Structures are given as C-alpha cells and as structure tokens.
N, C-alpha and C positions, 0 to 999 in steps of 0.2 A: 498714604490717600490720606489722612487726617490732615499732615500738612500742607496739601492741595487745597482741603474745605478752606483751612486757615486761612490761604491767601486769595484766595476768590472771594469769603465774607471781606477779607480785608480792602479789595476793592472795589466791592458793592458802595453805592453811589448811597446819600440817607433819602432821595427819593427811592431809588431801586427796595429799600428796608422799609419805607411810609408805604411803599406799595402792595408790600408782602404781609406788611400788619391788618393794613384796608380790606386785601380780599379776606384773609382769616375773620376779620368779624363782618365782613360781607356774608359768608359762610354762615357764621354762626347765628346770623339776626335771619338768615332765610330757614334754617331749623325753627324759631318763634313763628315764621311765618307757615310752616309744614306744621306746627304745633295749631295754629289755629286754625287751617284745613280739617286737621281731625277734628275740633270741634266743630264747623259747620258739618261732617259726617254724621255727627249725633245731635244735631237738629239748632244749633245753636246760631242761628245766621253771620254773616261776615262783618254787616255792618252795625253791627248789636254793642251797646256801651254798656257794659255791665259794672258796679259799685265794688260787688263780690273777688270778681276778674281782676279790677284796677290794685285790688286789696293785697291783692299777691302782688304786687311789681319786687317786691325787693328778690323774691326766686325768680323770675324772669330777667332780672340783672345778673342775678349769682351766675345762671344757667348762661348768659349771654358773653359773660367774661372769662368762664370759664372756659367753654366751648372755644372762645377765640384763642387762649392760650392753649389749646389743645392742637388747635388746627397750626399754630404758625409753629409749636415746640417739633412738632411730628414728622408736618411735612415738608417744612424750611429746615429749620435748627437740625433735626436730627436724618432726617431720609435723603433730604436733601430734593425732593421732589414736589417742586411745585406744578409740576402738569396733573398727579393728583389733586391736589387741591384745586386746580383748575378745573378737572372731571365733578369734583363733587359741589363745588359752586355752578356749573353746568346743570348738571343732574336737578340741583336742589331748584334752579332758577327755574328751568322747565316746570319739576314737577309743580312750583310753587303757580307759574303762570299758567300752569291747563287746570288747575285746582280751582283758580280764582273765575277763571271762564266757566266751567264747569257749573258751579258753585253758586254763579250769580244770574244763571238760567232763571228765566220767571220772576226774577225779581226787580224792584225799583232801580237797582244799583248795574241795570245790565250794560247799561249804555258806561259808565263810566268804568266796569271793569274792564270792559274793551277798549278802551282809552289806557289804562291802568297797562294792561298785559302788552297792547303796543308798543307802550314807552317804555316797559319791564322786557321786552322784547329786543327793542332797540340798543339801547347799552349791553345785555347781554353779547350780541350779535358782534357790538363795534368792538367789547372788550376782548372776546375770544382771538377775534380778526383780524385786530386792526393792532389793537396796543400788544398781544401775546402772540400772534403771525400766525395762527394757525390755519393749516390750507392753502398756505400760501406759496410753497415751498413744492409741492408734490399735489400729481393729479393723479387720475383714477386710469386705470387700463383699459385699454377698449373692452374687455370679456366684463369685466367689472361695475363699467358704466353702463353698459347694455342688459348684464343683469338686475342692475337698481331699478333701471325705466322699466324693465318687463315685470319689475317684482310690486313695484309702486301702480303699473297700470292695472295688473292681477289683482291686488285690493282691493282699489278703487269699483274694480268691476266687481267685486264678490260685495264690497259692501252697500254699493248703490243698486247695484240689482235686487239681493236679497231685503234692502229698505223696503224698493220698489215693490217687491211681489209680497212683502209679508203688509203691507201697507195693503196690497189687492186684497189679501185673502180676509184683512177685518173689516172689509167692504165701507174703504174710506174715498180708494177713487169715485171718479164722477163720470156719467154722459160725457160732460166736454171736459179731457177732451179725448180721455181713454174708449168711451165709448162709442163715438164715432167712428175714432181710426178703425178699430176691432170689425164694426160692420164694414166700413169700407173692405177691410183684408176679407173678411168672409166673402164680399162679392169678386173682388182680387180674384181670389184663390179659386173661384167656380169659371175664371175665364169673363166674368163680365164689368162692367163700367163699377167705377170705385162708387157708388152712391150710398146716402145718409137720407135715413129720416125723421134725425132728430129735430130737425126743425118742421114738423109735423104733415112733410109730403118728401117724395124721391127728390132727394138732388144730389147731381155729381158734382161732389166735394173740388175735381179738378179744373173744372169748368167753369165754376161758379162761385168761388170763395179762395182758391187757393191754386196755383196750380206747380204738382210736387210729384213729376215723373218719378222721382228716386225710388219713391216707395214700390215699384214695380221691382226694383233688386233683391227688395226684402220677402217680397211676393215666396220665394223658394223653401225660406227656412222657417215661412207661417206655414205653410204645406206641408211642413214637418212634424210639428206642433201647433195644431190649429186653435190656439188659444189668445187671451190678452196678456199673459204673461210672457207669451214669446214679444209679442213686439216693447216690452218694459228691458226682456236680458238684450235685446239687439238695440236698444237706445244706447242702453249702459254701457254695454260692447264697445260700440262706434263712438261712443266719447273716449271711451279709456283708451281706443287705439288712437286718439286725435295725439297722444303723445309723442309715441312715435316721431311722424311730422315734424313736431315739437322741437322734439331731442335733437332733430338734422339739421333744421333752420341757425341753431344755436351755434352748432358745431360747423356749420356753414359760415358763420362769423367769424368762424378762427377763437373764438370763448374756449374754455378747458373744459374739457370733459366734468368735474365736478359743477363747475358753473351750470354746465347742460342739464344735470340729473335734478339741481337745485331748485333752476325753475320750472323742467317739466314738476316736479312733485309740486311746486308752489299753482303751480297752473290746472293739475287735479285736485288740489283744496281749495282753491280758491270758494269762498263759499256759493256762488253763483252758477260756478261749474257743477259743482260738488251735488249743491241740491237742486237743481235743477233736474237731475237725474230719477229723483225721487218723486214727483210729482206727478203720474196719468203718462203719458205721452202722445210727442211733437214730432214734426217732421224735421223743426227746423234745429232742432237736438243734436242732429246727424251731421248741421254744417261746420264745427270745429273740425275733423275729420277730414272734410275736403278741401275745405278753405286752405287751410295749413298745407295740406298735400300739395296746392297750387303753390304756394306763397314758395314754398319750399324748393319744387321744380323749375319756377320762377327765377327765384335768385340761383337754381344750381346753374342754369342756362345761361344765364349773368356772366357768371364765374368762370365756364366753360367756352362764354365765348362766342354762342349759338343763337341764331335767331327763331330756331323751332327744333321745338320734340312731344312727341305723341303723348309722352306722361304730362308735359304740361299741358299741352288740349284737351286731355281726358279729363283733367282734373278739374281743368276752366269747364268743362263742358259739364262736367259732375254736382261740380256748387252749384252753378246755373240752373241743374234739374233740381234740388231740393227744396225749392221754390220761389216765388215770382220776386221777391223782394233782396233773396243773393246776392240777386245782380249791384246792387246796392254797397255789399259789404268786397264785391271784388271790386267796383269802381273803386271805392275809396282805398284800398289798398293801393289800386293799380296809379289812382294821382299824385302819391305818393313817391312811385317810383319813377317818377318822370326829372325828377329830380337827384335822379342818379348817371349812369353812363347813357351814353350815348344811345349803346344798342337794345338797354334798358326802356330808356324814355321811345323807342321805336316800337319793341313791342307792347310798351302799357300803353301807348295811343292803339295802339290795334286791338288787342285784347278788351279796353275801354270800350271804343267805339263797338264792340260784337255784343257787349255786354249789358249798353246803352240799347242799343237795336231790340234785343231781347227783350229786356225790360217792357219797352215801348208796346211791342208786337204784342207778348204774352198780355200786357193789365190792358191793351186795347182793343185785339181782336180774339183774344181765348178766355180770358177773366168776365165774368156779367157783373151788372150793375152793383149786385152783393158785395163785388170785392173793395170796396170803397170802404175804407176802416176810418173812415173820419172822426167815427160815433168815439174813439178809443182818445179824441183831442177835444170834444166835446166841451172840455171847464176852459178850452184857449177861447172857443168859439162863440161873440155873444148873442142873445135870443134875436131873434130877429130875421138872422143870416143866416144864407144855407147852410146847411152841413155838408161842407165838403173840405178836400185837402187844400184845393184851390182858394178858399177861404179861408184856411189856415195860413199860408201866404202872404192874403191882401191884409191879415190880422199884425200877423211879422212886421209890415215894413209902415204899417198906421199906428198900432199901438204897442209897439215893444219896450215900454216899463210894465205895460200890464204881462204881458208873455210872460217875462222875466219873474216878476214877482209872484204870480201863479205856479210859475218853475222852481223857481230857488226854493219849497217852503220847507219846513226843519223835517217833516216825515220822508219827504223826499232824498234832504241831505242824510238823514240817518240811514239808511237804507243804502245808497249809493257811497257812502264809507266803507259798507261792505264788498266793494267792488275795488276802489281805492285804494283805503289801506293797507289788504295782504300783499297790494302790488307795487307798496311805500311811495304811492304818489306819483310812482314816476313815469304815468300816460300822461301825467295833469303838467311837468315837468319837461315831457320831450314835446309839447306841444307847441315850447319857448320856438320851436324848429319849425319853420314853413314845412319843409316837409311833411310832417306827422302830423301838422291840422285837420288833413283829409279824413286820417285813422278815426277821428273823432267823432264822422258825421254819422254812424250806426248810433251810438248813444245818445245822441244828440235828435235824431229823429225818433228812435223806437224807448228811450228812457226818460230824457228830460224832459222834452216836448206831452210827451203820452198820459195822461191821467195815470193815478197813482193806483187805482182801482184795479186797473189790470197789470199790475206788477208786483210781484214777490220774489225774495232771494228764492225762491224756489221754484220759478216758473222757468219759462222758456226764454225770458225775454234778455238772458243776460248771456248766452253762450258765444251770440256774433257777435256784441262789444268787446267781450272779455277776449275774446280770439282776436279782436285787433290790435285792442291793447296788449298784449303779447309780443306784436310785433314790433312797437314800440316800447317793451321793456328790454328786448334784445339787442335793436338797437343804440338804447341809453346805459346801457352795459358796455356795448363794444365802444363806446367811444368816453369810458375810463380807462383810464391808462396802469393806473394803482394797479396789480393787485391784489392786495391787500381793500381795497375798496371794493374791487371786485366781486371777492368772498364774500365781503359784510354781505350787500346788498342781498346777492343771489340765496345767500343763509338766513338774510332776515324775511325773504318775501317769502320765503319755505319754512319760519316758525310761526309769523305770523298768519300765514294761510290758514295752517293745525288750528292754531288759538283761534282765529274768529270762526273758523268753518266748526267747531268744536262748541263754543258759546252758540252758533247761529241755527245750529243741526244736531244738537244731543238729548232736546227733548223726542228728537223720531225715534229712538230707541226705546222708546215707552211701546213703540208699534210691538216689539217680539214681547215682551210683557205680559201685554195685553192678549198676543192671539196664545201666549204659552197658558195664558190664564182660563184661556174662552173658546181653546183648539176646538173642543169636542161643539161648542154650537154654531161655530163658523164653516165647520163643516159639513154641519148636517147642513147649514141653509144652503151653501154651495151644491151640495147634492141636489136639494130641492126645486133649486134655480138651471141646475145642469138638468133635470130629467123634463124641464118643459121640452115636449120638441119643437124644433127648428122651425119646421112650417107652421107654426100658430104663432100668430100677433102678439105682439106683446109690451106692456107699458111699464116700466120702470120708475121707484125712484130714484133719483141722483146716484146714490151710493151702489143702486142692484143694478144701472143700466150695465153695465161694460160685463155684468156676468150672464146677462140675458143676450145681449148685442151680435151675438152670432146667428142673426135671422133677417128675413128677405124685408120685416116692417116691425119696428119697435120706435116708441115714444115716450119723452119723459111723462110723469104720470099728472102731470101737474098741467099737462094739455085734457086732462079727464077725457079722452078717448076712450069708447067702449069695444078696446079691444081684446082679445079672445084668454088673454092673462092678464092681471094687474097685480104688479109685487110692491107691496106696500111697506116702509119703513118704518116700524111704530117704536124706533129708536126716536125719531124725531115727535115723540107723542106732545109735544110741547106747540107743536102748529096748531093756529087754532082751525079747529073744524077738523081735523085729523077722522078721529074717530067716527064723527056724524058721517062725513063723506064714508069710511067704509060702510056703517051702518044703509046709507042710500043704497049703497053699487048692492046688498045684498036685498034689501028690502023691495026696491024699485026698480032694479035694472035685471035682477033676475043672475046675479055672480053667485057662486057657492063655494064656502072654504078650500082649497084645494090643501094649503098648511099652513100652520099654525104657531106661534110659538110667542106666549105673553112678554112684552115687550123687548123684543126682536122682530116681528114682522108676521104678516100675514098674507099669502099670496091665494088671490082669487080666480076663480073658472068660471068662465060666461056657461048659465044652462047645468050648471054641478052639483049633485045633489049629494051631500056628506055630511054624516055626522055630527061635526065638528064646524058645521056650518049655526045652529044653535046655540052653541055653546058660545062662539063667537058674538051674535047678537045679545044673549043673555049679558055678557061681562061688556061690552061696549056700550051698549042701554046704561047701564049702572055708572059707565066713567064717565059720558054726556051729561047726567043729570047735575 
C-alpha cells in the first residue's frame, strides 16, 4: 500500500500539490475567522480595530502556520483523505459565513456582511461542486428526496408558525391585516358575509376591497379552533406545502432530484418567502401553493400531450380565487408558455384569455371604488393629477426617466437584493430570453413601481413575484448542460438563501426571549381581552386589535369611538396625549377601569364603577403634569 501511495504522489502535478497546500492554509485561516466570531460572542464587534489585538500578531501567524502544516500533514500526507479536509473546510466556511451574517444583524455593516457572505458562499460552492466535483456523479433516490422535501417543509412550517404565533402572543400583530381577517372569519364561521368594521363601518371585504373566495376554503379549519392563531398556522402550512409542486416542477424538467431538493430548500428559505409568513395574515400568502400547482399540472399536460386535465383547470380556478390580482401572475406565466410547443401555446391562449376576462369582470363589476390601490403609487403621480392606475400609465409614457429615478432608489435596491441574491440573480439573467420577460411583470407592478412604504422583507408582496422567479430559475438551470455547474448553482441558491434569511430574520428570535421573560404578563392580558363578551362593541389599539376581533363591531382606538370596551396599549406611552385621553374617557365620558397594569394596558368599560378607576385617575393625573 505504501508503494501505491508513493506512485500516486509521484504522479501528482505541482499544481495539484499547490492546491492541497492552499486548501490546508484556507482551512487554517478559517479557524482564525472562527476565533473572531468567538470574540464577537464576547461583545467584541467584528469591525472593531484594537491595537491590543494587533500586538498579538505573532501568535496568530504561528497558529496559522502550525495549523496549515497539521492539516496538510495529517489529511494529505498521512491519511490520504483530502475529502476529510474538504469537509473541515466546508464546515468551517459555512460556520464562519453564518456567524458573519448573525453577528452583523442590527449593525452598520450588515449590508457589507451580506455581500461578503454571498461572495464567500459562491467561492465555497464553486470549489466543492466544480473544482472538487462533489454531487456530480450520484443522485438521491426517490424516497430520500421525498423525505428531505417533507423535512424541509415541516421545519419551515414549524419555525414560521411558531414565530408568527409567539409574535401574536407578545402583542405585536396588528389590526391591518390580522385583525380584519380574524373578524371576517368570525362572520364567515357564522354563515354571514365576510364583513370588517376596521374602517369605521361594516364593509364587505370581498365586494369592496379585494375578492378572495379562497378564504372560504379555510373556514372549516377556523371553525375547529376559532382564533387568530389558526390563520397564522394555516398560512404557514400553505406556504410550506408549496414545496411539493415546486419539487415536481423541477423533476418535470428532468433535473436531478438533488437539484430539486436544493431549489426547494432555497425557495423555503428565500427571505421574502420565509419572512412573509411571520407578519400577520394575508390571502396572497396562499398564492405560491396554488400558482405553482397550476404550473406543474399545466406543464405535465404539455409533456403528456393533453389539451385539458381536471387538476390543471382546478388549480387555475383556485389560483384565481386567491385574490383578484392573482390573474396577473397567471397571465405572466401563460405568456411565457406561448414560446414553447404549439399545444402549450393553444392552452396558454385559452387560459390567459379566461384569466383576463375574470380579472376585468371582478375589478369592473364586483369590486367597489375602494379597490383602486393607486395610492400605493402616489410617489409616481404628480400633484394635481387624479390618482388612479390609468394616471400612472400616462406618467410612464410621458415622464419615463422620472419614474426610473424614483423606482431605482438605494433603499429599494437594498430590499430587492434580498430577493435576487439568494436566487443567484438567475431571474435577472433569465430575462435576456424573451420568453421569460413576462414573468417579471408582477415584480415590476407590485414591487418596483409601488412605493417603498408598502413593502418590507416580511410583507406579503414577495410571495407572488418570487414564485414567478422560481419558474425562471428552473428554466435557467435546465438550460445548463454541465452537471457540475447545475449542482453549483443549486447549492449556492440553498446556501445563500439560508445566510440571507438568517441575516434578515434572526432578530425575530427575540420574540421567544421576550415571551419567556414576560409570559405571565402577556397571558394575563390575553385572559382579560378574551373575557370581553363578543356581543359588546370594542375599540382596540393596533396591537390589541387581533385579540378582540372575534366580534361584530370593533374599531381602531384612533377613531376615538365610544364603544362598550376600549383597550388602550400603554406600551405606547410616548404617544402624545395618551394619558390625557384616558383621563378624558374616565372623567368626561363615563368609562370605568375594567383592567389595568402599569406600562402595559388599561381596559375601559362604559358605565363601569370599579376600585381601580380612581387609582388609574390619580396615577395618570400625575403622569400628565
């Protein structure tokens, strides 16, 4: 065996030997990076420069040289296990990049840290997949791939649902949008119209603002446990289930199972998809599952040369029923299908015509004037011009540079980097092909043109566009003939999605710490709010609203209505005039204190006499001096 090793060493080229030494040195330097992360864990920021630390330079150099020699001697010369050195390099690199992303959260260098993490991940994946060739010769079997997809979906569901529920339990959810949907389900569960009173009067959400009949699909689940938390669970469930049709789409394109698993993981961890499940509830978050299911069955019909199938038609209808503008996502995909086979072209024309007719019919004959969301584009419409979608179209043609300057702002580009970077910018690369251009329509309409104030990485506005992007990503990777490059891109998508998701959403882990620290207080407040009879009218502060919304009549406290119950959030004690308003309600409007906890809440009830009332009056009189 020693003779064989000697011959193998003799045959090795200089560049191969140099590569092994360089890898040993890289692994050794990563250990220095891990030590920097250890210092960060002990409150020494990653960007801190210290003369005291620099004076220890010789120790670091000796450590680096000794560790390099150790790695090379043990894993290359002695054990002949370079794969073990690869594993150490990969583990140390991923740990370093994860630590960089984690410890940069909330700092001034969070943006540069994300860029460094992305570049580091790119080099790591290229080295392992292209240079070293890992993952190119074998594939996952069917059961292993299915198990991994199920595992990733289950973990995603557990993490997002738990985070969303804890966020609700520490009273950070709000009237818009969880509270209004919770009230709608209260009415739908009783067989009544989906009404919300959040705007100060009873308004039918499905006939005046949005048209989302798909919500009736959730009513049976909500009736099993009538609570706002049920809605949070359901939206996380549906987003996680979107992993199934996405996996099938990738396999339909005859890509390897390992590619399908990695892309599925990248989708679930894409910051906009993961974060979109953490904030309240919105019907558009159901879109990825139904839309991607339609895409899968549509393309399966094309493969099987079928003009029509019941699953395709069913998911087409279900997607339309998510929301009136779901038709735009369908049309965007179907326009891209025009560039494929003749059978796909005929079916695409049929379905896109049906989607367009549906969209026009709903927006013209069903939805009211309140459904015009032109105010979300008000930054693009000049003063003195009527605010409408048609006005926006006029501005696009008459002042295009003004639109571009207002659209491509540094703040927007920073936000959209969290959309495109985890997908390795393949959607932007893919639009060089005319067939993919239409798939960018939803992003342009609902993200790029829309004012920034309506967007955030944990909002609902990334669910649909990212789903369209995944269609481009699959097509782009399919077009690559070299297996090593395919696995490289898929691995990079999964790794960078994890790193940027960690960077964007790690602060939300504080929800759990906050709940553990003050659980007794929050549970007491929850009990007080749940004890308010549903037949009583109520006004709730924004963060209390979704805990009171299972009733026929509820309004934001900002409207200053004299409802039976008024729940005031004292955590907003810096709001000007808050204590004075509470005093006015007690002293001039006939309210008594139903429940009170200093610095947290006061719940007032019309006509109530209680011992706590005078105590609250005395305390707040003092605070208003």
